[in-house]
mmCIF file of the N, C-alpha and C atoms, coordinates in Angstrom:
data_MODEL
# 
_entry.id   MODEL 
# 
loop_
_atom_site.group_PDB 
_atom_site.id 
_atom_site.type_symbol 
_atom_site.label_atom_id 
_atom_site.label_alt_id 
_atom_site.label_comp_id 
_atom_site.label_asym_id 
_atom_site.label_entity_id 
_atom_site.label_seq_id 
_atom_site.pdbx_PDB_ins_code 
_atom_site.Cartn_x 
_atom_site.Cartn_y 
_atom_site.Cartn_z 
_atom_site.occupancy 
_atom_site.B_iso_or_equiv 
_atom_site.pdbx_formal_charge 
_atom_site.auth_seq_id 
_atom_site.auth_comp_id 
_atom_site.auth_asym_id 
_atom_site.auth_atom_id 
_atom_site.pdbx_PDB_model_num 
ATOM 1   N N  . MET A 1 1  ? 240.908 91.145 107.401 1.00 0.00 ? 1  MET A N  1 
ATOM 2   C CA . MET A 1 1  ? 240.302 91.515 108.667 1.00 0.00 ? 1  MET A CA 1 
ATOM 3   C C  . MET A 1 1  ? 239.143 90.581 108.999 1.00 0.00 ? 1  MET A C  1 
ATOM 4   N N  . LYS A 1 2  ? 238.349 90.222 107.956 1.00 0.00 ? 2  LYS A N  1 
ATOM 5   C CA . LYS A 1 2  ? 237.223 89.322 108.187 1.00 0.00 ? 2  LYS A CA 1 
ATOM 6   C C  . LYS A 1 2  ? 237.706 87.953 108.663 1.00 0.00 ? 2  LYS A C  1 
ATOM 7   N N  . ARG A 1 3  ? 238.843 87.492 108.124 1.00 0.00 ? 3  ARG A N  1 
ATOM 8   C CA . ARG A 1 3  ? 239.385 86.202 108.542 1.00 0.00 ? 3  ARG A CA 1 
ATOM 9   C C  . ARG A 1 3  ? 239.810 86.229 110.000 1.00 0.00 ? 3  ARG A C  1 
ATOM 10  N N  . VAL A 1 4  ? 240.387 87.323 110.414 1.00 0.00 ? 4  VAL A N  1 
ATOM 11  C CA . VAL A 1 4  ? 240.825 87.459 111.812 1.00 0.00 ? 4  VAL A CA 1 
ATOM 12  C C  . VAL A 1 4  ? 239.613 87.428 112.737 1.00 0.00 ? 4  VAL A C  1 
ATOM 13  N N  . LEU A 1 5  ? 238.579 88.175 112.402 1.00 0.00 ? 5  LEU A N  1 
ATOM 14  C CA . LEU A 1 5  ? 237.364 88.197 113.224 1.00 0.00 ? 5  LEU A CA 1 
ATOM 15  C C  . LEU A 1 5  ? 236.693 86.829 113.248 1.00 0.00 ? 5  LEU A C  1 
ATOM 16  N N  . ALA A 1 6  ? 236.667 86.144 112.108 1.00 0.00 ? 6  ALA A N  1 
ATOM 17  C CA . ALA A 1 6  ? 236.077 84.807 112.050 1.00 0.00 ? 6  ALA A CA 1 
ATOM 18  C C  . ALA A 1 6  ? 236.869 83.842 112.920 1.00 0.00 ? 6  ALA A C  1 
ATOM 19  N N  . ALA A 1 7  ? 238.186 83.929 112.857 1.00 0.00 ? 7  ALA A N  1 
ATOM 20  C CA . ALA A 1 7  ? 239.035 83.060 113.671 1.00 0.00 ? 7  ALA A CA 1 
ATOM 21  C C  . ALA A 1 7  ? 238.828 83.331 115.157 1.00 0.00 ? 7  ALA A C  1 
ATOM 22  N N  . LEU A 1 8  ? 238.743 84.586 115.525 1.00 0.00 ? 8  LEU A N  1 
ATOM 23  C CA . LEU A 1 8  ? 238.500 84.937 116.927 1.00 0.00 ? 8  LEU A CA 1 
ATOM 24  C C  . LEU A 1 8  ? 237.153 84.409 117.390 1.00 0.00 ? 8  LEU A C  1 
ATOM 25  N N  . GLY A 1 9  ? 236.160 84.495 116.532 1.00 0.00 ? 9  GLY A N  1 
ATOM 26  C CA . GLY A 1 9  ? 234.832 83.983 116.872 1.00 0.00 ? 9  GLY A CA 1 
ATOM 27  C C  . GLY A 1 9  ? 234.856 82.488 117.105 1.00 0.00 ? 9  GLY A C  1 
ATOM 28  N N  . ILE A 1 10 ? 235.568 81.762 116.263 1.00 0.00 ? 10 ILE A N  1 
ATOM 29  C CA . ILE A 1 10 ? 235.658 80.305 116.404 1.00 0.00 ? 10 ILE A CA 1 
ATOM 30  C C  . ILE A 1 10 ? 236.408 79.933 117.674 1.00 0.00 ? 10 ILE A C  1 
ATOM 31  N N  . VAL A 1 11 ? 237.505 80.618 117.947 1.00 0.00 ? 11 VAL A N  1 
ATOM 32  C CA . VAL A 1 11 ? 238.277 80.335 119.152 1.00 0.00 ? 11 VAL A CA 1 
ATOM 33  C C  . VAL A 1 11 ? 237.436 80.610 120.396 1.00 0.00 ? 11 VAL A C  1 
ATOM 34  N N  . THR A 1 12 ? 236.704 81.694 120.399 1.00 0.00 ? 12 THR A N  1 
ATOM 35  C CA . THR A 1 12 ? 235.844 82.031 121.531 1.00 0.00 ? 12 THR A CA 1 
ATOM 36  C C  . THR A 1 12 ? 234.771 80.972 121.714 1.00 0.00 ? 12 THR A C  1 
ATOM 37  N N  . LEU A 1 13 ? 234.135 80.556 120.637 1.00 0.00 ? 13 LEU A N  1 
ATOM 38  C CA . LEU A 1 13 ? 233.096 79.537 120.703 1.00 0.00 ? 13 LEU A CA 1 
ATOM 39  C C  . LEU A 1 13 ? 233.656 78.235 121.252 1.00 0.00 ? 13 LEU A C  1 
ATOM 40  N N  . LEU A 1 14 ? 234.814 77.819 120.775 1.00 0.00 ? 14 LEU A N  1 
ATOM 41  C CA . LEU A 1 14 ? 235.427 76.587 121.263 1.00 0.00 ? 14 LEU A CA 1 
ATOM 42  C C  . LEU A 1 14 ? 235.775 76.696 122.739 1.00 0.00 ? 14 LEU A C  1 
ATOM 43  N N  . GLY A 1 15 ? 236.185 77.871 123.170 1.00 0.00 ? 15 GLY A N  1 
ATOM 44  C CA . GLY A 1 15 ? 236.482 78.082 124.582 1.00 0.00 ? 15 GLY A CA 1 
ATOM 45  C C  . GLY A 1 15 ? 235.253 77.893 125.449 1.00 0.00 ? 15 GLY A C  1 
ATOM 46  N N  . PHE A 1 16 ? 234.120 78.420 125.000 1.00 0.00 ? 16 PHE A N  1 
ATOM 47  C CA . PHE A 1 16 ? 232.888 78.263 125.761 1.00 0.00 ? 16 PHE A CA 1 
ATOM 48  C C  . PHE A 1 16 ? 232.432 76.817 125.783 1.00 0.00 ? 16 PHE A C  1 
ATOM 49  N N  . VAL A 1 17 ? 232.546 76.124 124.671 1.00 0.00 ? 17 VAL A N  1 
ATOM 50  C CA . VAL A 1 17 ? 232.160 74.715 124.610 1.00 0.00 ? 17 VAL A CA 1 
ATOM 51  C C  . VAL A 1 17 ? 233.032 73.904 125.545 1.00 0.00 ? 17 VAL A C  1 
ATOM 52  N N  . GLY A 1 18 ? 234.331 74.152 125.534 1.00 0.00 ? 18 GLY A N  1 
ATOM 53  C CA . GLY A 1 18 ? 235.241 73.429 126.414 1.00 0.00 ? 18 GLY A CA 1 
ATOM 54  C C  . GLY A 1 18 ? 234.945 73.671 127.876 1.00 0.00 ? 18 GLY A C  1 
ATOM 55  N N  . CYS A 1 19 ? 234.578 74.882 128.237 1.00 0.00 ? 19 CYS A N  1 
ATOM 56  C CA . CYS A 1 19 ? 234.277 75.207 129.628 1.00 0.00 ? 19 CYS A CA 1 
ATOM 57  C C  . CYS A 1 19 ? 232.990 74.546 130.097 1.00 0.00 ? 19 CYS A C  1 
ATOM 58  N N  . SER A 1 20 ? 232.033 74.408 129.215 1.00 0.00 ? 20 SER A N  1 
ATOM 59  C CA . SER A 1 20 ? 230.751 73.836 129.623 1.00 0.00 ? 20 SER A CA 1 
ATOM 60  C C  . SER A 1 20 ? 230.828 72.334 129.792 1.00 0.00 ? 20 SER A C  1 
ATOM 61  N N  . GLN A 1 21 ? 231.869 71.704 129.251 1.00 0.00 ? 21 GLN A N  1 
ATOM 62  C CA . GLN A 1 21 ? 232.004 70.267 129.353 1.00 0.00 ? 21 GLN A CA 1 
ATOM 63  C C  . GLN A 1 21 ? 233.119 69.898 130.317 1.00 0.00 ? 21 GLN A C  1 
ATOM 64  N N  . GLN A 1 22 ? 233.275 70.684 131.351 1.00 0.00 ? 22 GLN A N  1 
ATOM 65  C CA . GLN A 1 22 ? 234.355 70.482 132.313 1.00 0.00 ? 22 GLN A CA 1 
ATOM 66  C C  . GLN A 1 22 ? 234.157 69.169 133.065 1.00 0.00 ? 22 GLN A C  1 
ATOM 67  N N  . ASN A 1 23 ? 235.202 68.380 133.145 1.00 0.00 ? 23 ASN A N  1 
ATOM 68  C CA . ASN A 1 23 ? 235.171 67.126 133.871 1.00 0.00 ? 23 ASN A CA 1 
ATOM 69  C C  . ASN A 1 23 ? 235.738 67.382 135.257 1.00 0.00 ? 23 ASN A C  1 
ATOM 70  N N  . ARG A 1 24 ? 234.959 67.129 136.275 1.00 0.00 ? 24 ARG A N  1 
ATOM 71  C CA . ARG A 1 24 ? 235.400 67.425 137.633 1.00 0.00 ? 24 ARG A CA 1 
ATOM 72  C C  . ARG A 1 24 ? 235.913 66.198 138.359 1.00 0.00 ? 24 ARG A C  1 
ATOM 73  N N  . GLU A 1 25 ? 236.133 65.112 137.655 1.00 0.00 ? 25 GLU A N  1 
ATOM 74  C CA . GLU A 1 25 ? 236.632 63.916 138.306 1.00 0.00 ? 25 GLU A CA 1 
ATOM 75  C C  . GLU A 1 25 ? 238.098 64.122 138.669 1.00 0.00 ? 25 GLU A C  1 
ATOM 76  N N  . VAL A 1 26 ? 238.422 63.863 139.921 1.00 0.00 ? 26 VAL A N  1 
ATOM 77  C CA . VAL A 1 26 ? 239.776 64.061 140.416 1.00 0.00 ? 26 VAL A CA 1 
ATOM 78  C C  . VAL A 1 26 ? 240.446 62.700 140.535 1.00 0.00 ? 26 VAL A C  1 
ATOM 79  N N  . ASP A 1 27 ? 241.676 62.610 140.074 1.00 0.00 ? 27 ASP A N  1 
ATOM 80  C CA . ASP A 1 27 ? 242.441 61.377 140.179 1.00 0.00 ? 27 ASP A CA 1 
ATOM 81  C C  . ASP A 1 27 ? 242.733 61.116 141.653 1.00 0.00 ? 27 ASP A C  1 
ATOM 82  N N  . PRO A 1 28 ? 242.175 60.035 142.237 1.00 0.00 ? 28 PRO A N  1 
ATOM 83  C CA . PRO A 1 28 ? 242.379 59.787 143.663 1.00 0.00 ? 28 PRO A CA 1 
ATOM 84  C C  . PRO A 1 28 ? 243.790 59.324 144.001 1.00 0.00 ? 28 PRO A C  1 
ATOM 85  N N  . THR A 1 29 ? 244.565 58.926 143.008 1.00 0.00 ? 29 THR A N  1 
ATOM 86  C CA . THR A 1 29 ? 245.934 58.485 143.253 1.00 0.00 ? 29 THR A CA 1 
ATOM 87  C C  . THR A 1 29 ? 246.893 59.230 142.328 1.00 0.00 ? 29 THR A C  1 
ATOM 88  N N  . PRO A 1 30 ? 247.098 60.520 142.590 1.00 0.00 ? 30 PRO A N  1 
ATOM 89  C CA . PRO A 1 30 ? 248.013 61.290 141.745 1.00 0.00 ? 30 PRO A CA 1 
ATOM 90  C C  . PRO A 1 30 ? 249.435 60.761 141.874 1.00 0.00 ? 30 PRO A C  1 
ATOM 91  N N  . GLU A 1 31 ? 250.259 61.119 140.913 1.00 0.00 ? 31 GLU A N  1 
ATOM 92  C CA . GLU A 1 31 ? 251.651 60.696 140.922 1.00 0.00 ? 31 GLU A CA 1 
ATOM 93  C C  . GLU A 1 31 ? 252.567 61.883 141.178 1.00 0.00 ? 31 GLU A C  1 
ATOM 94  N N  . LYS A 1 32 ? 253.679 61.599 141.832 1.00 0.00 ? 32 LYS A N  1 
ATOM 95  C CA . LYS A 1 32 ? 254.721 62.596 142.015 1.00 0.00 ? 32 LYS A CA 1 
ATOM 96  C C  . LYS A 1 32 ? 255.481 62.732 140.704 1.00 0.00 ? 32 LYS A C  1 
ATOM 97  N N  . LEU A 1 33 ? 256.358 63.705 140.605 1.00 0.00 ? 33 LEU A N  1 
ATOM 98  C CA . LEU A 1 33 ? 257.134 63.921 139.389 1.00 0.00 ? 33 LEU A CA 1 
ATOM 99  C C  . LEU A 1 33 ? 257.971 62.704 139.007 1.00 0.00 ? 33 LEU A C  1 
ATOM 100 N N  . ASP A 1 34 ? 258.390 61.934 139.998 1.00 0.00 ? 34 ASP A N  1 
ATOM 101 C CA . ASP A 1 34 ? 259.212 60.753 139.695 1.00 0.00 ? 34 ASP A CA 1 
ATOM 102 C C  . ASP A 1 34 ? 258.374 59.527 139.353 1.00 0.00 ? 34 ASP A C  1 
ATOM 103 N N  . GLY A 1 35 ? 257.038 59.659 139.305 1.00 0.00 ? 35 GLY A N  1 
ATOM 104 C CA . GLY A 1 35 ? 256.158 58.563 138.917 1.00 0.00 ? 35 GLY A CA 1 
ATOM 105 C C  . GLY A 1 35 ? 255.659 57.709 140.065 1.00 0.00 ? 35 GLY A C  1 
ATOM 106 N N  . THR A 1 36 ? 256.147 57.948 141.280 1.00 0.00 ? 36 THR A N  1 
ATOM 107 C CA . THR A 1 36 ? 255.666 57.173 142.419 1.00 0.00 ? 36 THR A CA 1 
ATOM 108 C C  . THR A 1 36 ? 254.313 57.704 142.870 1.00 0.00 ? 36 THR A C  1 
ATOM 109 N N  . PRO A 1 37 ? 253.465 56.819 143.413 1.00 0.00 ? 37 PRO A N  1 
ATOM 110 C CA . PRO A 1 37 ? 252.129 57.257 143.841 1.00 0.00 ? 37 PRO A CA 1 
ATOM 111 C C  . PRO A 1 37 ? 252.201 58.288 144.970 1.00 0.00 ? 37 PRO A C  1 
ATOM 112 N N  . SER A 1 38 ? 251.266 59.183 144.964 1.00 0.00 ? 38 SER A N  1 
ATOM 113 C CA . SER A 1 38 ? 251.167 60.198 146.006 1.00 0.00 ? 38 SER A CA 1 
ATOM 114 C C  . SER A 1 38 ? 249.770 60.141 146.593 1.00 0.00 ? 38 SER A C  1 
ATOM 115 N N  . MET A 1 39 ? 249.683 60.160 147.879 1.00 0.00 ? 39 MET A N  1 
ATOM 116 C CA . MET A 1 39 ? 248.376 60.143 148.551 1.00 0.00 ? 39 MET A CA 1 
ATOM 117 C C  . MET A 1 39 ? 248.123 61.498 149.207 1.00 0.00 ? 39 MET A C  1 
ATOM 118 N N  . GLU A 1 40 ? 248.409 62.557 148.465 1.00 0.00 ? 40 GLU A N  1 
ATOM 119 C CA . GLU A 1 40 ? 248.314 63.911 148.994 1.00 0.00 ? 40 GLU A CA 1 
ATOM 120 C C  . GLU A 1 40 ? 246.877 64.366 149.239 1.00 0.00 ? 40 GLU A C  1 
ATOM 121 N N  . PHE A 1 41 ? 245.915 63.857 148.454 1.00 0.00 ? 41 PHE A N  1 
ATOM 122 C CA . PHE A 1 41 ? 244.535 64.308 148.573 1.00 0.00 ? 41 PHE A CA 1 
ATOM 123 C C  . PHE A 1 41 ? 243.774 63.449 149.579 1.00 0.00 ? 41 PHE A C  1 
ATOM 124 N N  . GLU A 1 42 ? 243.093 64.092 150.488 1.00 0.00 ? 42 GLU A N  1 
ATOM 125 C CA . GLU A 1 42 ? 242.231 63.397 151.430 1.00 0.00 ? 42 GLU A CA 1 
ATOM 126 C C  . GLU A 1 42 ? 240.936 63.029 150.715 1.00 0.00 ? 42 GLU A C  1 
ATOM 127 N N  . ALA A 1 43 ? 240.342 61.916 151.089 1.00 0.00 ? 43 ALA A N  1 
ATOM 128 C CA . ALA A 1 43 ? 239.110 61.443 150.435 1.00 0.00 ? 43 ALA A CA 1 
ATOM 129 C C  . ALA A 1 43 ? 237.993 62.483 150.516 1.00 0.00 ? 43 ALA A C  1 
ATOM 130 N N  . ASP A 1 44 ? 237.854 63.150 151.663 1.00 0.00 ? 44 ASP A N  1 
ATOM 131 C CA . ASP A 1 44 ? 236.784 64.146 151.792 1.00 0.00 ? 44 ASP A CA 1 
ATOM 132 C C  . ASP A 1 44 ? 237.064 65.384 150.936 1.00 0.00 ? 44 ASP A C  1 
ATOM 133 N N  . ASP A 1 45 ? 238.354 65.716 150.720 1.00 0.00 ? 45 ASP A N  1 
ATOM 134 C CA . ASP A 1 45 ? 238.687 66.825 149.822 1.00 0.00 ? 45 ASP A CA 1 
ATOM 135 C C  . ASP A 1 45 ? 238.309 66.477 148.384 1.00 0.00 ? 45 ASP A C  1 
ATOM 136 N N  . ILE A 1 46 ? 238.580 65.247 147.972 1.00 0.00 ? 46 ILE A N  1 
ATOM 137 C CA . ILE A 1 46 ? 238.231 64.807 146.629 1.00 0.00 ? 46 ILE A CA 1 
ATOM 138 C C  . ILE A 1 46 ? 236.720 64.853 146.439 1.00 0.00 ? 46 ILE A C  1 
ATOM 139 N N  . GLU A 1 47 ? 235.986 64.370 147.426 1.00 0.00 ? 47 GLU A N  1 
ATOM 140 C CA . GLU A 1 47 ? 234.523 64.367 147.336 1.00 0.00 ? 47 GLU A CA 1 
ATOM 141 C C  . GLU A 1 47 ? 233.974 65.793 147.250 1.00 0.00 ? 47 GLU A C  1 
ATOM 142 N N  . ARG A 1 48 ? 234.484 66.702 148.087 1.00 0.00 ? 48 ARG A N  1 
ATOM 143 C CA . ARG A 1 48 ? 234.028 68.095 148.033 1.00 0.00 ? 48 ARG A CA 1 
ATOM 144 C C  . ARG A 1 48 ? 234.378 68.733 146.691 1.00 0.00 ? 48 ARG A C  1 
ATOM 145 N N  . ALA A 1 49 ? 235.563 68.435 146.160 1.00 0.00 ? 49 ALA A N  1 
ATOM 146 C CA . ALA A 1 49 ? 235.976 68.994 144.868 1.00 0.00 ? 49 ALA A CA 1 
ATOM 147 C C  . ALA A 1 49 ? 235.065 68.501 143.747 1.00 0.00 ? 49 ALA A C  1 
ATOM 148 N N  . GLU A 1 50 ? 234.744 67.223 143.754 1.00 0.00 ? 50 GLU A N  1 
ATOM 149 C CA . GLU A 1 50 ? 233.894 66.662 142.706 1.00 0.00 ? 50 GLU A CA 1 
ATOM 150 C C  . GLU A 1 50 ? 232.469 67.195 142.782 1.00 0.00 ? 50 GLU A C  1 
ATOM 151 N N  . ASN A 1 51 ? 232.039 67.615 143.971 1.00 0.00 ? 51 ASN A N  1 
ATOM 152 C CA . ASN A 1 51 ? 230.673 68.109 144.151 1.00 0.00 ? 51 ASN A CA 1 
ATOM 153 C C  . ASN A 1 51 ? 230.596 69.630 144.219 1.00 0.00 ? 51 ASN A C  1 
ATOM 154 N N  . ALA A 1 52 ? 231.658 70.311 143.840 1.00 0.00 ? 52 ALA A N  1 
ATOM 155 C CA . ALA A 1 52 ? 231.675 71.776 143.882 1.00 0.00 ? 52 ALA A CA 1 
ATOM 156 C C  . ALA A 1 52 ? 230.638 72.343 142.916 1.00 0.00 ? 52 ALA A C  1 
ATOM 157 N N  . SER A 1 53 ? 230.061 73.461 143.291 1.00 0.00 ? 53 SER A N  1 
ATOM 158 C CA . SER A 1 53 ? 229.062 74.109 142.437 1.00 0.00 ? 53 SER A CA 1 
ATOM 159 C C  . SER A 1 53 ? 229.720 74.679 141.185 1.00 0.00 ? 53 SER A C  1 
ATOM 160 N N  . ASP A 1 54 ? 228.898 74.992 140.194 1.00 0.00 ? 54 ASP A N  1 
ATOM 161 C CA . ASP A 1 54 ? 229.409 75.584 138.957 1.00 0.00 ? 54 ASP A CA 1 
ATOM 162 C C  . ASP A 1 54 ? 230.091 76.922 139.223 1.00 0.00 ? 54 ASP A C  1 
ATOM 163 N N  . ALA A 1 55 ? 229.546 77.702 140.163 1.00 0.00 ? 55 ALA A N  1 
ATOM 164 C CA . ALA A 1 55 ? 230.137 79.011 140.482 1.00 0.00 ? 55 ALA A CA 1 
ATOM 165 C C  . ALA A 1 55 ? 231.533 78.837 141.084 1.00 0.00 ? 55 ALA A C  1 
ATOM 166 N N  . VAL A 1 56 ? 231.688 77.865 141.966 1.00 0.00 ? 56 VAL A N  1 
ATOM 167 C CA . VAL A 1 56 ? 232.994 77.602 142.572 1.00 0.00 ? 56 VAL A CA 1 
ATOM 168 C C  . VAL A 1 56 ? 233.954 77.075 141.508 1.00 0.00 ? 56 VAL A C  1 
ATOM 169 N N  . ALA A 1 57 ? 233.484 76.196 140.637 1.00 0.00 ? 57 ALA A N  1 
ATOM 170 C CA . ALA A 1 57 ? 234.331 75.655 139.566 1.00 0.00 ? 57 ALA A CA 1 
ATOM 171 C C  . ALA A 1 57 ? 234.809 76.768 138.646 1.00 0.00 ? 57 ALA A C  1 
ATOM 172 N N  . GLU A 1 58 ? 233.938 77.708 138.339 1.00 0.00 ? 58 GLU A N  1 
ATOM 173 C CA . GLU A 1 58 ? 234.324 78.838 137.490 1.00 0.00 ? 58 GLU A CA 1 
ATOM 174 C C  . GLU A 1 58 ? 235.369 79.695 138.198 1.00 0.00 ? 58 GLU A C  1 
ATOM 175 N N  . TYR A 1 59 ? 235.173 79.920 139.491 1.00 0.00 ? 59 TYR A N  1 
ATOM 176 C CA . TYR A 1 59 ? 236.117 80.716 140.279 1.00 0.00 ? 59 TYR A CA 1 
ATOM 177 C C  . TYR A 1 59 ? 237.496 80.048 140.314 1.00 0.00 ? 59 TYR A C  1 
ATOM 178 N N  . CYS A 1 60 ? 237.532 78.728 140.385 1.00 0.00 ? 60 CYS A N  1 
ATOM 179 C CA . CYS A 1 60 ? 238.780 77.980 140.500 1.00 0.00 ? 60 CYS A CA 1 
ATOM 180 C C  . CYS A 1 60 ? 239.390 77.612 139.149 1.00 0.00 ? 60 CYS A C  1 
ATOM 181 N N  . ALA A 1 61 ? 238.779 78.041 138.068 1.00 0.00 ? 61 ALA A N  1 
ATOM 182 C CA . ALA A 1 61 ? 239.217 77.646 136.726 1.00 0.00 ? 61 ALA A CA 1 
ATOM 183 C C  . ALA A 1 61 ? 240.644 78.065 136.402 1.00 0.00 ? 61 ALA A C  1 
ATOM 184 N N  . GLY A 1 62 ? 241.179 79.041 137.087 1.00 0.00 ? 62 GLY A N  1 
ATOM 185 C CA . GLY A 1 62 ? 242.523 79.515 136.794 1.00 0.00 ? 62 GLY A CA 1 
ATOM 186 C C  . GLY A 1 62 ? 243.625 78.750 137.510 1.00 0.00 ? 62 GLY A C  1 
ATOM 187 N N  . ALA A 1 63 ? 243.283 77.661 138.173 1.00 0.00 ? 63 ALA A N  1 
ATOM 188 C CA . ALA A 1 63 ? 244.290 76.879 138.892 1.00 0.00 ? 63 ALA A CA 1 
ATOM 189 C C  . ALA A 1 63 ? 245.359 76.378 137.922 1.00 0.00 ? 63 ALA A C  1 
ATOM 190 N N  . VAL A 1 64 ? 246.599 76.412 138.360 1.00 0.00 ? 64 VAL A N  1 
ATOM 191 C CA . VAL A 1 64 ? 247.705 76.023 137.484 1.00 0.00 ? 64 VAL A CA 1 
ATOM 192 C C  . VAL A 1 64 ? 248.174 74.583 137.718 1.00 0.00 ? 64 VAL A C  1 
ATOM 193 N N  . SER A 1 65 ? 247.599 73.904 138.696 1.00 0.00 ? 65 SER A N  1 
ATOM 194 C CA . SER A 1 65 ? 247.957 72.510 138.948 1.00 0.00 ? 65 SER A CA 1 
ATOM 195 C C  . SER A 1 65 ? 246.743 71.794 139.516 1.00 0.00 ? 65 SER A C  1 
ATOM 196 N N  . GLU A 1 66 ? 246.771 70.469 139.463 1.00 0.00 ? 66 GLU A N  1 
ATOM 197 C CA . GLU A 1 66 ? 245.662 69.701 140.021 1.00 0.00 ? 66 GLU A CA 1 
ATOM 198 C C  . GLU A 1 66 ? 245.558 69.928 141.525 1.00 0.00 ? 66 GLU A C  1 
ATOM 199 N N  . ALA A 1 67 ? 246.693 70.022 142.200 1.00 0.00 ? 67 ALA A N  1 
ATOM 200 C CA . ALA A 1 67 ? 246.674 70.248 143.645 1.00 0.00 ? 67 ALA A CA 1 
ATOM 201 C C  . ALA A 1 67 ? 246.021 71.581 143.977 1.00 0.00 ? 67 ALA A C  1 
ATOM 202 N N  . GLN A 1 68 ? 246.353 72.616 143.214 1.00 0.00 ? 68 GLN A N  1 
ATOM 203 C CA . GLN A 1 68 ? 245.753 73.925 143.447 1.00 0.00 ? 68 GLN A CA 1 
ATOM 204 C C  . GLN A 1 68 ? 244.251 73.874 143.154 1.00 0.00 ? 68 GLN A C  1 
ATOM 205 N N  . GLU A 1 69 ? 243.883 73.179 142.083 1.00 0.00 ? 69 GLU A N  1 
ATOM 206 C CA . GLU A 1 69 ? 242.467 73.081 141.719 1.00 0.00 ? 69 GLU A CA 1 
ATOM 207 C C  . GLU A 1 69 ? 241.675 72.333 142.792 1.00 0.00 ? 69 GLU A C  1 
ATOM 208 N N  . VAL A 1 70 ? 242.186 71.198 143.257 1.00 0.00 ? 70 VAL A N  1 
ATOM 209 C CA . VAL A 1 70 ? 241.497 70.423 144.292 1.00 0.00 ? 70 VAL A CA 1 
ATOM 210 C C  . VAL A 1 70 ? 241.392 71.240 145.573 1.00 0.00 ? 70 VAL A C  1 
ATOM 211 N N  . GLY A 1 71 ? 242.469 71.927 145.936 1.00 0.00 ? 71 GLY A N  1 
ATOM 212 C CA . GLY A 1 71 ? 242.434 72.764 147.128 1.00 0.00 ? 71 GLY A CA 1 
ATOM 213 C C  . GLY A 1 71 ? 241.389 73.853 147.023 1.00 0.00 ? 71 GLY A C  1 
ATOM 214 N N  . CYS A 1 72 ? 241.316 74.487 145.866 1.00 0.00 ? 72 CYS A N  1 
ATOM 215 C CA . CYS A 1 72 ? 240.338 75.550 145.650 1.00 0.00 ? 72 CYS A CA 1 
ATOM 216 C C  . CYS A 1 72 ? 238.919 74.986 145.668 1.00 0.00 ? 72 CYS A C  1 
ATOM 217 N N  . LEU A 1 73 ? 238.683 73.952 144.863 1.00 0.00 ? 73 LEU A N  1 
ATOM 218 C CA . LEU A 1 73 ? 237.336 73.381 144.763 1.00 0.00 ? 73 LEU A CA 1 
ATOM 219 C C  . LEU A 1 73 ? 236.835 72.828 146.089 1.00 0.00 ? 73 LEU A C  1 
ATOM 220 N N  . SER A 1 74 ? 237.737 72.301 146.906 1.00 0.00 ? 74 SER A N  1 
ATOM 221 C CA . SER A 1 74 ? 237.302 71.669 148.151 1.00 0.00 ? 74 SER A CA 1 
ATOM 222 C C  . SER A 1 74 ? 237.214 72.631 149.328 1.00 0.00 ? 74 SER A C  1 
ATOM 223 N N  . HIS A 1 75 ? 237.803 73.816 149.206 1.00 0.00 ? 75 HIS A N  1 
ATOM 224 C CA . HIS A 1 75 ? 237.803 74.726 150.351 1.00 0.00 ? 75 HIS A CA 1 
ATOM 225 C C  . HIS A 1 75 ? 237.128 76.065 150.107 1.00 0.00 ? 75 HIS A C  1 
ATOM 226 N N  . VAL A 1 76 ? 236.776 76.366 148.854 1.00 0.00 ? 76 VAL A N  1 
ATOM 227 C CA . VAL A 1 76 ? 236.077 77.610 148.568 1.00 0.00 ? 76 VAL A CA 1 
ATOM 228 C C  . VAL A 1 76 ? 234.579 77.345 148.567 1.00 0.00 ? 76 VAL A C  1 
ATOM 229 N N  . ASP A 1 77 ? 233.858 78.220 149.209 1.00 0.00 ? 77 ASP A N  1 
ATOM 230 C CA . ASP A 1 77 ? 232.403 78.141 149.269 1.00 0.00 ? 77 ASP A CA 1 
ATOM 231 C C  . ASP A 1 77 ? 231.852 79.315 148.459 1.00 0.00 ? 77 ASP A C  1 
ATOM 232 N N  . GLU A 1 78 ? 230.636 79.185 147.954 1.00 0.00 ? 78 GLU A N  1 
ATOM 233 C CA . GLU A 1 78 ? 230.050 80.282 147.162 1.00 0.00 ? 78 GLU A CA 1 
ATOM 234 C C  . GLU A 1 78 ? 230.051 81.594 147.930 1.00 0.00 ? 78 GLU A C  1 
ATOM 235 N N  . SER A 1 79 ? 229.971 81.550 149.244 1.00 0.00 ? 79 SER A N  1 
ATOM 236 C CA . SER A 1 79 ? 229.974 82.777 150.042 1.00 0.00 ? 79 SER A CA 1 
ATOM 237 C C  . SER A 1 79 ? 231.350 83.454 150.041 1.00 0.00 ? 79 SER A C  1 
ATOM 238 N N  . ASP A 1 80 ? 232.394 82.730 149.642 1.00 0.00 ? 80 ASP A N  1 
ATOM 239 C CA . ASP A 1 80 ? 233.737 83.296 149.561 1.00 0.00 ? 80 ASP A CA 1 
ATOM 240 C C  . ASP A 1 80 ? 233.989 84.036 148.263 1.00 0.00 ? 80 ASP A C  1 
ATOM 241 N N  . ILE A 1 81 ? 233.135 83.822 147.264 1.00 0.00 ? 81 ILE A N  1 
ATOM 242 C CA . ILE A 1 81 ? 233.342 84.409 145.938 1.00 0.00 ? 81 ILE A CA 1 
ATOM 243 C C  . ILE A 1 81 ? 232.823 85.836 145.931 1.00 0.00 ? 81 ILE A C  1 
ATOM 244 N N  . PRO A 1 82 ? 233.692 86.787 145.495 1.00 0.00 ? 82 PRO A N  1 
ATOM 245 C CA . PRO A 1 82 ? 233.264 88.196 145.495 1.00 0.00 ? 82 PRO A CA 1 
ATOM 246 C C  . PRO A 1 82 ? 232.185 88.470 144.458 1.00 0.00 ? 82 PRO A C  1 
# 
């Protein structure tokens, strides 16, 4: 039981460390599934995403794709967060 609790503690600690070192740099030239360049992100969306507040970044942390994350970070404002 002590080993399980110790393991859970380590996993939790690593999770917090990973979250605090979040890199918000967005790839300005994402690729499509076939490897060809995609220009789906607008420059102002990338800039807003990179400058999103910590609260907005935390709110958007559950994004399942880069496109969803950029959309969330660039269009959600702190006033939108419940």
